[in-house]
N, C-alpha and C positions, 0 to 999 in steps of 0.2 A: 180212608187215607184222613180225612178231615180231622178224627179224633185224635191220629197220630201227627198231623200236624198240629194242633194244637199242644200238645204235650211236648215238641219240641220246642215250641213258641216260649214256651215257659219253664224250661229244664230247668236250670241256672236257679232259677230263687225258690223251685218247687224240690229240687234234690237239693239243693244248700239246705232248706230248712229242714227235710228229713234228716239228713247226716247232723245238720247241726244237735239236732234233740238228743241222737244217740249219741254222739262224741262228746256233749257235754252235762255228764250227769257226774258230780262231781262238788267238793265245797272249795269254801275259801281259801287263797293260798296268800300267804302273809310270814314275815319272818325269813330268816337266813336261809340261806340255798347253798348244796353239798352237789356237784355233780355225780350222776350216780355212772358206774361203771362200765364202761362198752361190754357187750353180749358179745361172748366168744363166738366165733365162727362155729355152724354147729352144732350149737346149746339150742336145747330142745325147751321152749319156752313153757312157764309153767302153767298157762292157761292160752289156750288158741280158739278164735270163736269164727266160723266162717257165718256170712249173714248176706240177704238177698232185700234189696228193695223193690215193691212192687207201688205202681202210681197207675189210679183208675183201671185197674186190673190187668196193666201190660207190667211185665218186670223192667224194670228201669235200671237198675246197676248190682252188682254183687262184689264183696269186698269178703277181707277178713281182718281181726286184730289179733295182736300177740302181745303180751305180757308175761314179762321175765322179772321176778321180784326175788331183792336180794339183801335180806333184812329190811331195813327202813329206806332201800331204794328201790327205784325203779326203771324199768326200761319196758314202752309201748312203741309200739308200731301197727298202723291201721295202711293197708291198701285197698283202692275201690277204683272201681273200672264200671263204665256203660257196658250194659249187658243186653241181652234178650234182641226185639225189634230193634229200639234204640240203637243198640250197640252195634247194628249192621250201618247206619248211615253216619253215627258220630262215634268216634271211638276216641274218649278220654280216659284219663290213668291218674289217678292222684297216690302219692305214696305220704303220708307221716308218722312221724317220729317224735315220741316226746318223754325227758328223761326228768328225774327228779327225786323226791322222798316223800315218805309218808309220816308225819309226826301229829299222834294220837290220831284225831280225825280230821284232819289234815291235808291236802296234798298240796306237797311245794314244788312245783316244775322248774325246773332251772334250765332246760334248753329243747327248743320245740324246732322241730325241721321240715318243710315242706315244698313239693314238688309235684305239680300239674302238666301234664303233655297233653294239648288238643290240637287238633289240625297242624300234626308233626313242630309245633311249637312248646318249647319246656320253659316253664316259670319256676321258680323258685322262692321260697322266704325262711329267714331263719331269727328265731327268737331266742335271744340268750337273757336271762333274768339277773340282776344285780343283787346283793345282800339284802338290800330292801323292798325286794318285790317287784321293783319299775323294769321291766320289758325294753331291749334294747335292739332294733329292727335293723334286718339287713336286705336285700329285695335283690335279685334279677331276674330281669331287668329291672330297673332304679323305676320307685313310683313317680307320680308325677305331682308337682308341688299341690297340687289340690288334694289328691291324695294321702300324701305324708303330711297333713296340718288338719287333718279331718279328727284327728283322736288328739288330746292332748295328752304331757308323762302323766299329769295327776288323775287322766281315766283311765291311765292303762296299769296305773301301781296295782298289785293283791290282787290281779285278775289272773284266770286261769288258761292255759290253750285249750284247743278244741279237745283233744286227744286223750291229755292227763284226767279227760273229765270219764272217761269208759269206768275207771275206777268208782267206786261209794266207798270211803270208810266211814265206818261209825263207832262210837263209843259200846263194848256192853251189849247191851238188848236197845241201843238207842233206833230210832226210826230214820230209815234212808233218805224218806222225804221231809216235809216241813221246812223247805230251807230255800235259800235266796242263791242264785250260785253269778257270779259275775265273769263273764267269758269275754275275752279279746284273742282275736284272732292274727292278727296285723296289721288289719285294716278296720274292723269293725268291733265297736264294742257294743255288749248287751248284757242286759241277764237274764235269766232263768229263773221262774216261781215255781216248785215242785209243791204240790197239793195232798196231804195223805190222804187216800181215798178206802184201802181195803186190803188186808192181806187176801190172796187169791191163790189158785193155782191156775198153772197155764200150760198150755200144749202148743210151741210155736210148729211152724215149719216145717212139713220132711223129720217130725217129731227132734226136731236138733234140741230143744230142752221140752223137758215134760217135769214138771215141779211145782214148788212151793213157789212166791212171787210176792213182791209189795209193788199194787198198784196206784202210781201217783197220776194225778192230774197235772199240766204242765201248760205254763201261761210263758210267753216273750216280753221283756219290755223293752225295746230297740232304742240304741244309746248311741253315741257318737258314730258316724262315717256307717250307720246301718241305714236303709233305704226304707221307708213306709212305703212298701207296695201293697196290695188289697191281699195278699197271704200273710204278711206281717201282720197287717190291721185285722184277719180272723183270730189268728191266736191269740191277739191281747184280748178281744172282745168275747170269745166263744171257750166252752166248756167240753170241746170233745176232742183235745189232745191229749192223750194217755201214756206214759210208759210203765213198763213192767219188770223193775230191778229183782234181780235174784243173786242169791247169797254164793259165795265161790270158794271160801275158806271157814265154813261152820257160820259164824253169824257174824264177822265184823268186816266185812269187805264183798261189794256186792258190783256187779254188770247190767248195762240193760240185755234182755234176752227179746223185748218187744218194742215196738213204737208203732202209733196207732194215731194219725190224725187226718183232718179234711182237710182239701187244697179246692181251689177253683177247679182244677180237672179232674176231681176225683180222691178216694181215698186214698193213703196213701199208707203202706205197711211196711216197717221195717224187721224183721224175722231172722232170728239167730235157727241159721238148719243146722249146725253142728258145732258142739260145746265138748272141749276136752281138758281135763286137768293131766297134765303129769307129775307134778310135785307130789299126789299122793294118789288112792289106790282107789279112790272114789269120787266121781264126779257128780255135780248138782243134779237135784233128779234118781240119784240113786245107781248111775251108770257107772261100770268100772273099765278103766282104762288098762290095758297088758303092760 
């Protein structure tokens, strides 16, 4: 039980950064934005992925991501919850939805909604982006003055919400790595640096994805409002955090299929365990969807 207690003691920081990496793989948002159309009830998403998070050998969380694409417009939904042994004593659920559009190799979010439920308490967050790429924030319950002023408007401008980052658009045969990604989640501002490592093949847990992927090294540069804890410092200084990006529409659109990193309580692995495409007959890795 000592190991389990250690996991619970740092659960929020470890899980947050593991998911931060998976949810923050995209390009710089800039320029004007237009709202994406709402997804009709019962619409089958173009892309659906289920994933698990293991930390220190324990299943820690499981979730799903759905993407609906309509021309340049996109709508993404990410659901996540505690699972495994931690899920029996720590019931936590998160739902995140992002809307925006893709312009060439840039994602331009227009709206991000977040809801978290833990210990029967629900907190909500809404980010709406204006035409200049500056996010306007609404919190329920309201933030404290200290939290509200932790970041300034100029620091938030031309950033991505954490869920828009599930998509990585590139031009032609461009490299999805070798880029800096500015992220603002409503409270914290940070940059993710992706560095190309190699073209790879990967088989994720339960054979959820098996095929070609690009492996990128990841470093985090914490900004305003982000605590400089031990885990964040490790990610700044070490070269053992990796993300595998796989194409989902031929060559020009990528999503993460695996994230691997070290934490103070053991290795963390986020794996896609099921990946489906409903917009075409073929899935990444050569799998067919009926």
